N, C-alpha and C positions, 0 to 999 in steps of 0.2 A: 515732779515725781518724787516718790518716797526716797529713792536712792540718791537724791541730790542731782541727778542728771535731768536733762530737758530734751524733748523731741521737737524738732523744727518741722513745720509743714513743708512739703515739697515745693520748690520754686517752679512755678509754671509761667513765669513772666507776667508783665503788665498788660492788661487788656488794651486794645487800640482805643484811642480817643478821637473825638470828632475832628475832622479836618475838612474845612469847606472847599479845599482845592482838590480833594481826592475824588476822582470820577472813574475809577477802574484801573486797568493795567497802565503802568507808567509809560508815557510815550517816549519815543526815541531821543528827544532832546534832553531828557532827564536821566538817561541810562549811560552806563560806562561799560567798557569791555572788562569782563570779570574772568578771574582764574586763567590768566594768559599763560602761566607756567605750564599748566596741564594741556592747553591748546598746543603749545610748542612741543610738549612731550608726545602728544598724539601724532603730530606731523612728523617728528623725528622717528617715532616708532614705525610709521609707514615708509619712511626712507629705508629702514631696516627690512621691512616686508618686501620692498622692491628688490633689495640686494639678495635676500633669500630666494625670491622668485627667479632672479637672473642666474644664480648658482644652480638652482634646481633644473632650469631649462638647459643650462650648459652641460650638466653632468647626467641628467636623467633621460630616460626613454620610456614613456608610458606604454609603448608597444610591448614591453616586457611583461606588463601586467595584463594587457588586453589579449595578446596572442600567446599560445604555448611556445615552448622552446624544446628543441630536440636534444639528444644526448651530447651533441658536439657544441651546444650553445647557440645554434642558429634559431632565429625567430621565424615562426610561420608567417606567411603572407608578406615576407620582406626579402629583398635581394641582399643576401649577406656576403656576396663575393668581394665586396670592397672593404669588409671588416677584417683588417689585418691582425686583430687580436685573437682571431679564431684559428685553431690548427687545421680544421677542415671546414670549408665554407660552401653552402648550398644557395642556389637561387630558388627561393620558395615563393616567389611572387605569384599570387593567385591561389596558393595552397594554404588554406586557413585552418585545417584540422590536423591534430597530432595523432598519428597512428602508432600503436604499440603492437608490433607484429607478434611478439611472444612475451606476454607479461611475466613469465617465469624465467626468462633468460637472464643470465648474469653477465652477458657480454655488453658492456656499456656502449661500445661503438655501434653496435647493431640494434640497440634497444628501441629507439623511436625515430620516426620520420614524419615530415609534414606531407599531407595529401590534399587533393582537391575535394574528394568525397570519401566518406568513411566506407570501408568495404562492406558489401552486401553478401548474402548467402551464396549468390551466384558467382562471386569472385574467388571462391575457394579453389586452391590449386593454381591460380594465376600468379605469375611472377611480376612484381613491380620493381623497376630499376630506378636508381638515384645516382646522379653524377655529382661528385664533390671536388672542389678545388683545394689542393693542399698548400702548406706554407711555402714549399719550394716552387710553386707554380704548376706542378704536375696535377693531373686529374686522376681520380680513382672512382671506379664503378662499384656500386653496391646493388645487390639483387636480393629481394626478400619475397618469399612465397606467402600467400595468404593461407594460414594454417587452418585446417578443418577443426583442429582441437579447440580453437578459441572462436573462430568466426564461421563455424558450420551453420549457425543460426543467424548470421549477420551481426550488425553492431548498432549501437545507439550513439548519436552525437549529443554529448552533454558538455556544455560550456567549452565547446571547440575541441573536446577530447573524444576520440573514438573508443568506446567502451564495448567489449564483447557482450552479446546478449546472454551467452552461456559460458560462465567462467568456471563451472564445476561446483560453485557454491550457491545453493538455492537462495539463501538469505541475501547474499550480495546481488545476485541476479534480480531478485524481487525489488530490492531498494533502487537499483540502477534503472530498471524498467519503469517503475512507478515514478521516480524522479524525472526521467526524461519525458514521460507522458504528461505529467502534471505541468511541467514548464511549457511544453508545447500547447497544451490546452489553455493555460492562463494567458499567454501572449496571443493565441488565436482568438480567444474571447474578447480581449481588449481591442484587437484590430477590427472586430465585427461590431463592437458597441461603442466606439469612441464618440460618435455623434450624440448618442443618448447620454453618455457620461457628461459631455460638455453642456448639453441642455439641462441636465439635472443640477450641475454646478451653478448654472445661471439661475435656476429656480431657487437655489439656496440663498442667493442674493435677495431675491424677491421675498422669500420667507423671513430673512433677517429684517428687512424693512417693515414687513407686516408685524413682526414681533415687537419692534420698537413702538409702533403705533398702538399696539394692543396694551403694552405696559403703560403708555401715557394715558390711555383712556380708562383702563380697568385695573390699575395697580392696587387701589384700595380694596376692591372686591377680591382680587386674586390673593393679596397678602393675608387678609383676615380669614378667607375661606381655607387657605393652606394651614394657617395656625390652628384654627379650631378643628379642622379635620385631623391634623396630627395629634392634637390633644385627645380627641374622641377615640382615635385608633389606639393610643397608648392606654386609655382607660379600659377599653374593650379587651386589649391584650392582657392587661393586669388581671381583669376579672376571669378571663379564660384560663390563664396560667394558674392562678390560685385555685380555681375550681378543679382543674386537672390534678393539682397537687393534693388537694383534700381527698379526691376520689382515690388516688393512688395510696394515700395514707390509710384510708379505710380498708382498701383491698389488702394491704399488707398486714393490717391488724387482724382481719378475718382469717387470713391464710398463715399468719405468723411467719412471714418470710422477711428476714432482716434486710436483704438487698432491696426489696421493694420499698420498705420504709425509708431506707437511705436515699433512694432515688426520689421518693416523694419529698423528702426534706430539701433536696437540691432544687427540685422544681418550685417548691414553695419559696425557697430563698430567692430564686430568680424572680418570682412574682412580686415578692416584697421589694426587691431592688427596683423593678420596673415601676411599681407603685410609688416608691420614693422619688424616682426620676420624674414621674408624672406630676406629683405635688410640687416638685422643684420647678418644673416647666410652667405650671400654673402660676406659681408665685412670681416667676420672672416676667410672665406676660402681664400680670397685674401691675408689677413694679415699673416695667418699661413701656406701659401702654402709650404714654405720651410720646416717648422717644420713637416708638413704632409708628405712631401717627406722623411724626416729623419725617421719618425715613420714607414713608409712602409719598409724602409731598415732594421730598427731594428727588425721588425716583421719577415722579411725574414731571418735575421741572427739567430733569435731564432729557426726557422725551420731547418737551417743548423746545428746548435749545436745539436739538437735532432737527426737529420739524422746521424751525426758522432758518437753520443753516444746513440744508440736506447734503451739501458737498462735503460736510464733515465725514460722512459715511464712506466716501470714496478716497479720502486722503490716505488712509492706511494702505490702500492698494497701490498708491504711488510709491510709498515706502517699501511695500512688498516687492514691487518691480525692481527698486534699487537693491534691496536685500537679495533678491533672486539673482540679479546680475553679479553681485559680489560673491555669492555662494558658488556660482558657476566658475568664476575666476579662481576662487579658493580651491575648488575641487580639482581643477586642471593643474594648478601649481602643486597641490598635494600629490597628484599622480606622478608628476615629474620628480618630486622629492622622494616619494616612496620607491620609485624605480631607479634612484641614483645609488642605491646600496649595492652590495656585492651579491650576485645570484649564486646560490649554493645548491648542489644536488646531493641527495642522499641515496647512495647505491645506484640501482638501475631504475628507480622510480622517475617517471616523467614530471612529477610534481616537484616544483622547486620552491625554496624559501629565500627570503631576502634578509641579509644581515647589514647592520648599520654601525658605523663608528660613532664615537662620542660627539664629534662635530656635527655629523648629520642628524643625530638624535636631538641635539640642541636646536638645530634649524627647524626640525619638524615640530618641536615643542613651541618654538617662537611663532611659527606659522599657525599653530593651533590656538595660541593665546590671541593672535590677531583676529581669528574668527570670533572668539568670545567678545573681545573688546569692541570690534566694529559692529557686530549685530546688536550689542547692548546700547551703543551710542545711537544707532538708528531707532531703536525702541524709545530711547529717551527723547530724541528729536520729535517723534510722533506724539508722545504724551505732552511735552511742553507746548507744542504747536496747538494741539487740541485744547489744552487748558487755557492758553492765551485767548483763543477765539471764544470759548465758553465764558470766561471771565469778562471779556468785552461785552458779550450778550447780557450777562447778569447785571452789570453796572450801567447798562444803558436804560434810561427811564422810559423811552419810547422804543420798545423792542421791534416794532414793525417799520418805523420810518427813521429811527435814530441810529441804526446800525451802520457802520462804515461799509463801503462797497465790497471790500475784500478783507473781512476779519481773519480768514485763515491765512491768506498770503501775508497780511501785515504781521500776524503772530509768528509765522515762519521766518520772515525777514528779520524781526527783532531778535529772535533766538539765534539765528546764524550769525548775525552781525555782532551781538554783544555777549551772548551767553554760551557759545559753543564750548568754551573752555570749562564752564561749570558742568555741562553735560559730559565732557570728557572725564572729569574727576568722578562724578557720580557713577558713570558706567565702568570706570576703571575699578572702583571698589567692588562692584558686583562681579566683574570679570575675574578679579583675583580670587574671590571666594569660590566661584565656579571652577576655576582652574585647580584650586586646592582640592575641591570635591572630586574632580576627575582623577587627580593624582592619587588620592586615597583609594578611590575605586579601582584604579589600575594596580596599586600595590596589593590591595585586598585580593584581587583576582590571582596575582602571582603567589600570594600567601596561601591560597586554597590547597596547594600541593602539600603544605605542611600538615594539613588535616588536624590542626589544633583548634579546639573549641574556644580557648581563651583568646587566641589571635583573632578568630572570626568575630567574637563578641566585641573586642576592642575596636575593630574596624567598623563594625555595624554601629556602635555607639558614636564613633567619630563622624560617620556619614550622616547619622540622624542629627547630631549637634550642628554640623555644617549646614544641613538643609534648613534647620530652624533659623540659624544666623542669616542665611540668604533670604528667607521669607521676611524676616524683620527688616533687613536692609532694603529690600525692595519696597516695603511699606513706607519706610522713611524717605527713600528716594522719590517715590511717587508724589508725596506731599511737598517735598523740596522742589520738585520740578514745577508744581503749581505755584509755589511762592516765587520761583524764578520768573514764571510767565507773567505774574502780576506786578512784581516790584523790580525785577532785574538785578537782585542782589547776588552775591557770590553763593556758591553751593553750600558752604558750611553755615553761613548766616541764614540762608533760606531753610536749610534742614532744621536748624535750631528753632527758628520762628514757626515753622510749620508744626514741629513736634510740640512746642509750647501751646500753640493754638488748639491742637488736638487734646492735650492734657486738660485744658480748661473746659473741654466739651467731651470728656471721655465716655460718658454713658451714651451720648448721642452718636458718637462714631462707632460704638460697639453695635448699636441697633442697626445703623445704616450698613455697616460692613457685613453683618450676618445676613440681613435681608437682601442687600444688593448682590452679594456673592451668590446666594441661593438662586435668585431669579435670573441672574445673568448666566449661571450654569444651566439652569432650566432652558433658557433661550438657546444656548448652544445645542442642547439635546433636541429641541424642537427643529432647529435648522438641519442638524444631521439626520434625524429621523425622517423629516419631511422629504429631504432630497434623496435619501436612500430608498424610501418607500416609492417615490415617483420613478426612480430608475428601475426598481424591481418590477413595477407594474408595466413599464414600457418594454422590458426585454424578457419577461418571464415566458412568453409564448414564442420567442424568436427561435427558429429552427437551427440556425447555423452555429449555435453556441452550446458547449457541453453543460454549463451551469451558470446561472446568473449571479452566483455568490461573489466571485472575484471582481467583476465590474461594479457590483453594488458596494463592495468594500472600498474600491478605489474612489467611487463617488462620495462615500461617507468621509474619507480622508480629506478630499477637496472641500466638502461641506464643513468639516470641523475647522479648517483653516479660515473659511469664509465667516463662519459663526464666531470664531475667536476674534477676527478683525472687527466685526460689527459690535460684539459685546465689549471689546476692549475700548472702543470709542465711547460706548454708553457708560462703562465703568469710570473712565477718566472724566466724563461730563458730570457724573454723580459726585465724585470726589471734589471736583472743582467747585460745583455749586454749593456743596456743604461748607467748604472753606470760605467761600464768598458770603454765605449766609451767616456764618459765625462772626466774620469780621464786620459785616453789616450790622449785626445785632450789638456788637461792642461799640461801634462808632456812633450809631444813631439810636434814637428812641422813638421814632415815628411821629414826632411833633412837627409842627410847621417849620420850626427852625432847624430841626435835625431829621428830615424825612428819610424813610427807608428806601433802598434801591430794590428790595425784593418784590416779588409778584403779589397779587391780591391773595392768593391761596396761602402763601407763607405769612403775610400780614395777619390774616385771620387766625392762624395758629399762634403767632406771637401775642396777639391781642387776647385770645382765649387763655393763654398761659398766664399773662399778666393779671387778668381778672381773677383767675383761681388763686394766684399768690396774694392778691389784695384781700380776698375773702379769708384766706388762712391767717393772714396777719391781723385782720380785724377780729376774727374769732379768738386768736391767741391773746390779743389785748384784753378782750372781754373776760376771758378766763382768768388772766392775771389780775385784773381789777377786782374780780369777785373774791379771789383768794387772798388779796393783800389786806393788812390791818388798816383800820381807819386812821386818818391823819390826826395829828395832835389837836387841831382846831375843833374836831368833833367830840372831844372829851369834855364832859361837863362835870365840874366839881361842886357838890352841894354840902352845906353844913347845917344841920337842923338847929333851930333856935335854942333848944334845950340842951344841946350837946356841949361837951367839954371842948372849949376852943383849942386845947392842947392835944386833943385826940387826933389820930391819923385820919385824913380825909378819905372818903369813899368815892370810887370812880363810877359814874353813871354813863355807860357806853351808848345808851340810847339805841337809835336805829343802826348805829355802826356795827353792832353785833351781827 
């Protein structure tokens, strides 16, 4: 460079070389236990999780969160007579609802009591009695009359609280009445349609299978149809927007209205921008057409792998069952921890808040981080296992008869035995980033009270940056897990090797990621839409439900989970096959001595690409030969007989010119 400096090309590592002994994922005899420090760290962390759980169970009482509490601190539906911490104790066994006889009363002792049923309009004027046990062992009787002022129209039961239907405030009454009715209708509709919901959820599994078959058979048609349809729509949109802008401009000129002309310029500017994006998209399609063709073949190969190993589709449901069991355990302990704080009452309100000291806050944060780390490690286990099975399928030359009997169980066993510490490290990194994101979100929520735009902007930017970091790290982790599944190396080594392999094939991975993500997202929409539509058709004419919307929504949530599981398997299969294809292309050349492992479809693509490169190289050599000067041997020197021997010779270039 002119300034004396020099720029070095980015180090993307050395391509893999031919190895006659390499036949796919390294077997157990050649593997070692990796990242043991993080394995022991994870186990030690779970010792802490168990300690936190024991403290929560010892000091907490989830009934505080489930059942209301009266003004004396007695829990509804609980016999509180043995709780010596209370000044006045009631036996509320069987009384699940909190009654507020006089919402405007300032008398805390007489403000709330637990009852079996909320008072109805017919109960007005009736006196209800409550017997309490005091600290000194004596008993005291409380009598409260159902006041017509509040309960003349009866009451609504809402989240175990008895709320008067007529509070004197029309807006409050309307909200309470609507909320109570909506909750009743929602749960009533679910109880009437749960069989249809389960049937539609099962249909989502069938739709997921059908979509994977559809992608395997029609990926090429689907991809190119989508691309050209998008391009055609953008061209049509550009033409329509520009036409509208020109019409508005002419209208403004005729009427001499400045605002119309300004709007016309805005519309035309948008049209020109859309046109530029259309041209850019067309250029990208032309430039990446070969990579798009490769992406289509990789997507089809993912479908073939799943077709040959159909149990892959059900493996995520095993992990889902483990994750569901862990989440249930986590929620139970979280309830104990949340109820271990100090219950505080504000005035005569029956609604209470829970306050926590620093130690309890730390235990809750520790328990929350355990949720993030454990769920991430389960996701990593699923990806690594699927990658190991798919890599075994790819590097098997006879994919029908040469596959081992249990490729999925073999991959799972290798991962658990040798590389669980590596998964603990990878998932720990993601868990830390996610924990920081939640912390920033929590602080931002607290900072909203300041109403400062600068503070909101800072937290918004921080959240955006952390989200980008998390997405990048997930991308690195995914390809690191694939390398771990194939070679069994440590996490850091696998992450580096996987990243270098991708950098040597950066344009290919760009095309595959864009197309793969689009069609996998489309697959999720197909699963969700199909299951939701089926549920709607089944229950739309059912008489005992108020509306089919809530059952359909629940069905679509189930279907989204099913679709995510299916498409997650497909996504990991595509990423694994792409890495295997890149390594196969680097190690081998397709000759008899160095044969490819890849399928016939990918061999045809590689052969066609090699043929095009040869033609380009041959054409380039021909152009270079035509442009080069003739060699010295082609120069002929002639001296006429009558010429002066001392004169300068003339060059006759002959045909070399």
